N, C-alpha and C positions, 0 to 999 in steps of 0.2 A: 476435465481437462486431462490431456494425454501428457506423458512424460516428455515427449519431444516438444509439444507447445509450450510447457513449463520451462524446458532448456532453452528455447528460443527467447522466451520473454526474459529469463535471467541474463541472457547473453546481451539483449538490450539495455537491460538496467544497469550493466556494468559501467556504462557511459554517463549515467545522469546522476546528478547530485541530489541528496535529500532536500525535500522544501518543507518539512515540517518536523516538530520535535514534540514527543510525549514526556511530560515532566512529572513533577509530584501531584499535580491536579489530576492527572490520568485522563481519561476520555470522556469528554463532557458533551453535552448536545451540539453547542458552538463548534467544538472541534470536528465533531462528525460532520457537521454542515460544511465546513471548510474543506475537508478531505473529500466529500462528496462532490462539491463544486471543481475541485482540481481533478478529480478522476474523469468528470465530463469533458474537461478541457485538454487534459493531457493523456488519458487513458492509462498510462503506466507511470506511477510515482513512487518515490523512495521516502521513508521516514526514519527519523533517529529516535531511539528510545534512550532516554538518559538514565544513569544509574540510580536516580531517585524516583523512579516512577513505580506506582503502587503494585504492578503486577509483573510477571515475567514478559520476556519479548514475545513468545509464541502465543499466549493466552492474549496479549494485546492485539497482535496480528489477526488472531481469529475473531476477536470482538468487533475489531474496524471492518473485517471483511463481511461479517454478517449484518453490521449496522448499515454498510454503503452498498450492500449487494454486490460485492466486488470478489476477486480471486486473491486468495493469499499465495503469492508467488514463492517467497522465499523469507527466511530471516537468517541472516549472516551477521555474527558479531552482535553489534547494537544497532543494526539497520533492518528495516522491514521493506518488503516490494509488494504492492497491490497492483492488480489490472483489474479494469472493466472496460469493455468494448463500449465505444461512443453510440449513442442512439441513432445517430445518422452520422454519414462521411467519416466512418473509421479509417484511421490511418494504418493502424496495425493488423496486418491479416495473420490469421492462425490457419 
């Protein structure tokens, strides 16, 4: 992904609210499945990492992007943004 594409996705992510929270239980199989389903439905999602999460924000973002086959767009403060193009009828054009 190029820097311009990443910047475009960051701009789109400014207006969306986080839909998941990563807490003290960390990343579980069920959580990965929910994030995977949300990525298929929305393409671009934002997550909040709570202060009691077991890992730091960037490592959680990288683990989630690997597990869901998505792109780790950014980590700002306690927020993570992930993107994955929908298999069909993608609304976000890069």
